[in-house]
N, C-alpha and C positions, 0 to 999 in steps of 0.2 A: 503492499499500499505508498501511496504517498502521504504523508500527514505535512499539512500547513500549519507551523507553528507561531501564533501570533504575540509579539512580545515576546521573542527567544532570548533575549539579555535579562528579560525578568525572573525571579530566584525562582518560583514554578514553573513557569513554561521554558526555562532551560531545563530542569531537571526531567521534566517529559518527553524534551525533543532526545535524552540523552536514553532516555526510557524506549523510547518507540527504536531509536538506532541499536540497540541494543537487543531489539527482538528483531533485525533484520529489516526494516523498514527505511522508506528515503524519506527524508525531513527537507521540507522548505523551510530555514528558518526565515521571517519575517521580519525586521526590525526598522526602524527612523532612517538608521545609517547605511542599511543593508551589510552591517558587521556583526557577529557574534565569535566570539573567541569559546573553545572549551567542545566542541561538537568534533567527533570523529567517526568516519563514515559515511556515508551517502546522502550529503548534504548539497542543498542548493541555497544560496545566501541570497537573498532580495530585499529590495526598500518599500516603504508604502508608509504613509499617514492614514491612521485606521480613522483620521476624523473627516477623511476624502474617498468617497464609496469609489468610484473608480481607480484610485489607487489601489484600493485595498482587493478590487474584483480581480484587477492586473496580477496584481503579486500573488493570488489564491490559486490563479490558473492551473490545472492537471491537477488539485489536490481534491484525494477520496475524503478525506476527514480535515476538519478545520477544528485546532485544540484554540481557544480563546483563552489564553492567558493576556489578555488587555490588562492593566492595572493604574490608572492614573492616580495621579498623587490623592490623599486620603482625602486633602478640603477640594479636591479638583473633582469629585465624583459628581457632584451636582450638574458643572458644566459637560463634562466628557461622555461618562459612563453608558448613558441612555444614547444617545448618538454615534458613540462607536460599536455599541449592539447591534441598532439596527444598520449600521454599513455591513457588519459582519452576516446578517441576517441575508442580506442584498448579492453579499459575496457567496453565500453557501447557496443561495438559488439559482445566480448566475451558473454555478458551475455541475449543480447536484450533489453537493458534497455534505455529509455529515458532519455535525455541528459538537462537540465536548465542550463541557463548561465547568468551570472550578466554581462553587457554591460556599457559602459561607455560614456561620452560625449564626448571624446577625439577623437573622429573617425572623426565626423564633421572638423576640425580643425582649423584655426585661424578665419574663418569667419562661424563659429557656429551661427545661427540668432536666433533671438528669434520665439519661434516656430515652430524647429525644429522636421519633423515627421520620421516618416518610410522610405518616398521617398526622403528625404534632401540628397544629394549627400556628401560620404565620401571623404576626404581633408587628405591623407598624410603627414603634414605638421611638424609632429613630430616625434621620433622615437617611444614613446609609443602608438601613433596614427600608425605608420605602424605596429605594433607589435597587437595590438586590430584587425584592419584589418584583417591582414596574420591570426588571430586566427578565425575570424566570417567565413573568404574565407574557410579554412581546414571544419569548420562545415557544412556550406553548400554542400561541394563537397561531405563529409562522408556521409550527407542525398542523395545525387543524387546517390551517387556510390552502398553505403551499407546498404542502407536503415535505420542509426541511427538518428533519430529524436532529433534535436536542437528547443528548446524555448529560445528567448533571451528577458530580460527585460532591458531597458536601462534606468538609474539613474543618476541624480546628484550626489551632495556633499550630505554623509551621514552625520548626526546627529541624536543623540539617544540613547540610553542605557549607561550601565556602562561601556562600553569597551570604551578603549581609542584610539588614533591614526588618528583622523580627523581633518580637520580645525577648528571644532566649540569647541574641547573640549584642540587640544592643540595651539591654536593662541586665537580664539574669545572671550575667556571665563576667560583666565590665568590671568588676571585681576582685574575681576568682583567682588571679594571679597575687592577690593580697589574702587569701585564705577567706574570703567571705562569698557567700552566694546570697542572690538578693533575690526577693518575692513580692513583685507586684499587686497581690490580694491578701484576703484572707488566706492563712495558711493552712486552714483544717479542710478546707473545702475541695470538691472535685473541680479538676478544670479537662477541658478537651486540648490534647496536643496530636500533631501529625509529624510523624517522623517526615520529612519530605523523600526520601529515597523509596518507602513504601506506596506511600500516596502514588508517586510517579510511575511506579512499577503499575497500581493497580490502574491507572488511566491507560496504559497499555495493552493492558490484559482487557479492558472494558473495549475498547476504541478494537481490536480485533474481534470483537462480538457484537457489535453493534447492528448487525444486521439480524440479530436474532429479537431484539428489544422493540418494543412500538415507536412511534414518531415522536413520543415526548415521554422521559423519565426518567427520575430523580432516585439516586440512592446514597446513603449515610456512610463515611467512614470516621468506624470508632476511632482507631489511633491507638493511643494513652491517655489515658482518663487518670491523671494524676494530681493528688494535693501537694502543698507548699511542703509538708514534712516528707512525703513520699518524694518528691523530687530531691531533695536535700540528703535524703538518705542515697537515694539512688546515685548521683552526682560524685560524694563521697566516695560511694565504692568504681563508681567507674575512672575515676580521678586517683584513688589508691592514698588519698590522703584526709586526712579531717578538714572540714570548712565550717566555718562560723557562719550561722542562718540568719539574716536579718529582712526584716519588712521595708521595701522600697519606699522609698517617700516622694508623693505625688505632688507636693510645694514648690519643687524647681518648674513642674510642668506648668502649674496653675499660674505661677509668677509670670512666664511666658508668654502662656497664651493670649493674653489680649494682642501681642505684638506677633506671633507667628501661628497664620492659619491652618499650620498641619497639627502642630499642637495643640491647639483649641478644638480639632477634628476628633483626635485619638480620644480626648479626654471625656469624649460621649461614651465611650464604650467601656468606661473603665468598671461597668455593671459587672461584665464578665468574670472580673477579677475577684468578684463579692456573691455572683450567685452560683450554686453549684448546678454543672451540668454536662453533661456529656452524652453521646451519638450514638444511636443502637446502629449497628451495621448487621442483622441478621438477614434484611433481603438481598443485601450485598454478597453476602455468605451463601444464602440458597442459588445464586445465580451464577457466580464462578466457582464456588466453591472453597479452596483455601487462598485466604489473603495472606497476600506478603503484611508479615508482623514480626518485626524484630524485636529481639529481647529488650525493655526498657534501657536498663542499664549499658546494654551494648550500643544501644539509639545514639545515649548520652553520649557513651565515651567517642564513638566516630564523631560527634557533632562537637565537641570538645577538641579533637584532633583537626576538626577542618579548619575550625576557627583558630589554631594555632595554639593551642593550650598543651603542655606538655603533661602526659600521660604514663605514670608510673607504670616501665616495664610488667609488673607482676601485678596491675591492677584490678585482671580480671580475678584473681584469688583472693584478692584484699577482704580483710572485714574490718572496715573501720569502725562501724557505729551499726547495730541492728537496727531492723527495717522498724519503724513508727507503726505504731497497733493501727493508724489510718493506711499505712500502704499494705498490712498484713490484711485488713478487711478488703481492701480489694482485690487482694489476687484470688 
């Protein structure tokens, strides 16, 4: 197959491109510049501005599947997200291509539960939730009216790979070389994480079986559900040495918010660090069977290595501290 990967320099899209290449498929890597590093295999590099319908249609020519990894800056979602989504639909219609999309937990709103599944109601409690719900509504309408197939895979907070831009690398491990692990929220509540290599591999497997699915389908990806105390215990084990565990202060971001629109937008999603939540992927398992699921300690270890953090050689057998009761309950 030929998979057009939109936003191939982005964290998720780049990982998905690598997963499809590992499966032996051809990738059309589409970026604004036409350049993308770190891909090995059958790659065709093309440039396009996703806000220009004609450019996107031209760049996706020949694609069997379009992976939509477009992700405007957080505060620019109201300007760009829906127009880009419409242009992606136009490109898919033009080529008769299928559409793969990465969903978020934002759609579930402030009351997102533990065990949210594909039938859990959406709640447009934030602007980002409203935008995401509108995008998915557009995809469903296009599936019905124009026959453009969309398959959505919804996941929690990403971590893993050498790229930066997630809570893991931008906040949680910023002081790890000083022996401190930061946690952005309540330390005892469940939080949904997705180890990016596992998520990307799942996208590749879904892409290969899209013909078996209806015109519009959604799946949830459970990933790793971890509390702060669980993440602390696992990170110590992965690192091979003790870590001080501290709750991150939101004060610097609140002070910066009036002057930095992206920070102001990020603060609207802080409820996810106070509200226990997780994703139920039973439907995905019924369809795919086995789902890629790296053990959390191994995923965290590799994610640390990817970010240039030195891990003890014998970290796999290190026992720095016993897992907390919260971690034991989640096993």
